C-alpha positions as CSV (number, residue, x, y, z in Angstrom):
1,M,0.0,0.0,0.0
2,N,1.2,3.5,-0.9
3,P,2.2,5.4,2.2
4,S,0.2,8.4,0.9
5,S,-2.9,6.3,0.5
6,K,-5.9,7.0,2.7
7,P,-8.8,4.8,3.8
8,I,-12.1,5.5,2.1
9,S,-13.6,6.3,5.5
10,A,-11.4,9.3,5.8
11,S,-13.4,11.1,3.2
12,R,-16.8,10.1,4.5
13,S,-19.1,13.1,4.8
14,V,-22.7,13.3,6.0
15,L,-25.3,16.0,5.8
16,T,-28.8,15.7,7.3
17,E,-31.6,18.1,6.4
18,M,-35.4,18.3,6.6
19,L,-37.7,18.8,3.6
20,F,-39.9,21.8,3.8
21,P,-42.6,22.9,1.3
22,G,-40.4,25.5,-0.4
23,D,-38.2,22.8,-1.9
24,T,-41.0,20.6,-3.3
25,N,-42.8,20.2,-6.6
26,Y,-46.6,20.0,-7.1
27,H,-46.5,16.3,-5.9
28,G,-45.3,17.4,-2.5
29,T,-41.9,15.7,-3.1
30,M,-38.4,17.2,-3.4
31,F,-37.4,18.9,-6.6
32,G,-34.8,16.6,-8.3
33,G,-32.6,19.6,-9.2
34,T,-32.5,20.7,-5.6
35,L,-31.4,17.3,-4.5
36,M,-28.8,17.3,-7.3
37,Q,-27.4,20.5,-5.8
38,Y,-27.1,18.8,-2.4
39,I,-25.4,15.8,-4.0
40,D,-22.8,18.0,-5.7
41,K,-22.1,19.9,-2.4
42,I,-21.6,16.8,-0.3
43,A,-19.5,15.2,-3.0
44,T,-17.3,18.3,-3.1
45,I,-16.8,18.1,0.6
46,A,-15.8,14.4,0.4
47,A,-13.4,15.1,-2.4
48,M,-11.8,18.1,-0.7
49,R,-11.6,16.1,2.6
50,H,-9.7,13.5,0.7
51,C,-7.1,15.6,-1.2
52,H,-7.1,18.9,0.8
53,K,-7.1,20.9,-2.5
54,P,-9.7,22.8,-4.5
55,V,-11.8,20.5,-6.7
56,V,-14.2,20.7,-9.6
57,T,-16.9,18.4,-10.8
58,V,-16.1,16.8,-14.2
59,A,-18.8,14.1,-14.5
60,Q,-22.1,13.0,-13.0
61,D,-21.9,9.3,-14.0
62,S,-25.2,8.2,-12.6
63,L,-28.0,9.5,-10.6
64,D,-30.7,7.0,-9.8
65,F,-33.9,8.2,-8.2
66,L,-35.3,5.2,-6.3
67,S,-38.0,6.8,-4.2
68,P,-39.3,10.4,-3.5
69,I,-38.5,12.5,-0.5
70,R,-41.7,13.9,1.0
71,V,-42.5,17.1,2.9
72,G,-41.6,16.7,6.6
73,E,-39.1,13.9,6.1
74,A,-35.5,14.1,7.0
75,F,-33.0,13.3,4.4
76,E,-29.4,12.3,4.8
77,L,-26.7,12.4,2.2
78,E,-23.6,10.3,2.7
79,A,-20.6,10.6,0.4
80,C,-17.1,9.1,0.2
81,V,-14.2,8.8,-2.3
82,T,-14.3,5.3,-3.6
83,W,-11.5,5.3,-6.1
84,T,-8.8,7.6,-7.5
85,H,-6.8,7.9,-10.7
86,R,-4.0,10.4,-11.1
87,S,-5.9,13.6,-10.4
88,S,-9.5,12.4,-10.5
89,M,-11.7,11.0,-7.7
90,E,-14.9,9.0,-7.9
91,I,-17.3,9.9,-5.2
92,Y,-20.3,7.7,-4.3
93,V,-23.3,9.4,-2.7
94,V,-26.2,7.7,-1.1
95,V,-29.3,9.6,0.0
96,R,-31.7,8.2,2.6
97,A,-35.1,9.6,3.7
98,E,-36.5,9.1,7.1
99,D,-40.0,9.4,8.4
100,L,-39.3,11.0,11.8
101,F,-42.6,9.8,13.3
102,T,-42.1,6.1,12.5
103,G,-38.3,5.9,12.2
104,E,-38.6,4.2,8.8
105,R,-35.6,4.8,6.6
106,R,-35.1,4.1,2.9
107,I,-32.6,4.8,0.2
108,T,-33.9,7.4,-2.2
109,V,-31.0,8.1,-4.5
110,T,-27.6,6.7,-5.4
111,A,-25.1,8.7,-7.4
112,F,-21.5,8.5,-8.7
113,S,-19.7,11.8,-9.5
114,T,-16.1,12.4,-10.6
115,F,-14.1,15.3,-9.4
116,V,-10.5,16.5,-10.2
117,A,-8.2,18.3,-7.8
118,L,-6.6,21.6,-8.9
119,G,-3.2,22.9,-8.0
120,E,-2.3,26.5,-7.4
121,D,-1.9,27.0,-11.1
122,G,-5.5,26.0,-11.7
123,R,-4.4,22.8,-13.5
124,T,-5.1,19.2,-12.4
125,T,-2.8,17.9,-9.7
126,P,-2.3,14.4,-8.3
127,V,-4.4,13.0,-5.5
128,P,-3.7,10.3,-2.9
129,A,-4.9,6.8,-3.6
130,V,-7.7,5.3,-1.4
131,Y,-8.2,1.8,0.0
132,P,-11.3,0.0,1.3
133,E,-11.8,-1.2,4.8
134,T,-15.3,-2.7,4.7
135,E,-17.0,-5.2,2.3
136,E,-19.2,-2.5,0.8
137,E,-16.2,-0.2,0.3
138,R,-14.3,-3.1,-1.4
139,L,-17.2,-3.7,-3.8
140,L,-17.4,0.0,-4.7
141,H,-13.6,0.2,-5.1
142,E,-13.3,-2.9,-7.2
143,S,-16.0,-1.9,-9.6
144,A,-14.7,1.7,-10.0
145,P,-12.2,1.0,-12.8
146,A,-15.0,-0.2,-15.1
147,R,-17.0,3.0,-14.4
148,Y,-13.8,4.9,-15.2
149,E,-13.4,3.2,-18.5
150,Q,-17.1,3.9,-19.4
151,R,-16.5,7.6,-18.6
152,Q,-13.5,7.7,-20.9
153,Q,-15.5,6.0,-23.7
154,R,-18.3,8.5,-23.3
155,R,-15.9,11.4,-23.3
156,G,-14.2,10.1,-26.5
157,Q,-17.6,9.6,-28.2
158,R,-18.7,13.2,-27.4
159,Y,-15.5,14.7,-28.7
160,S,-15.5,12.6,-31.9
161,S,-19.2,13.3,-32.6
162,T,-18.6,17.1,-32.3
163,E,-15.5,17.3,-34.5
164,G,-16.0,19.2,-37.7
165,R,-19.2,21.0,-36.7
166,D,-17.5,24.4,-36.4
167,K,-15.7,24.1,-39.8
């Protein structure tokens, strides 16, 4: 193990809020865009906690809405860095809703984001590696290279499909 490696748990970040009517749609559930903003914020904190540098979002790989968050429920976002490349970090975010009267909790959203760390010159800079400590972390860590390859393929397809348009 690289001496500059860190455990996944070192980046773990948690945020708990309550859903009020101002952040809901006409169904009485949370606006997806509002939740996406929370996801980006908690993922930013986890990424910065890991590398101790400024970071920027470069990809939102997946965002799976599994169940709605309703007015009056608490919602908790938990994020951690699951894998790193040279300057990039994959961050996994899970969102859980809780009925505070019954104590029932459920997963509402899972998401994978990619961030890069920036040096003082504003260019990408290396980040420490991460290593898993739990079985769940191991599964996320081991499956991350495949998600990285998918991101690279998508990026390559986007660039090749836009070449020549401005000519």
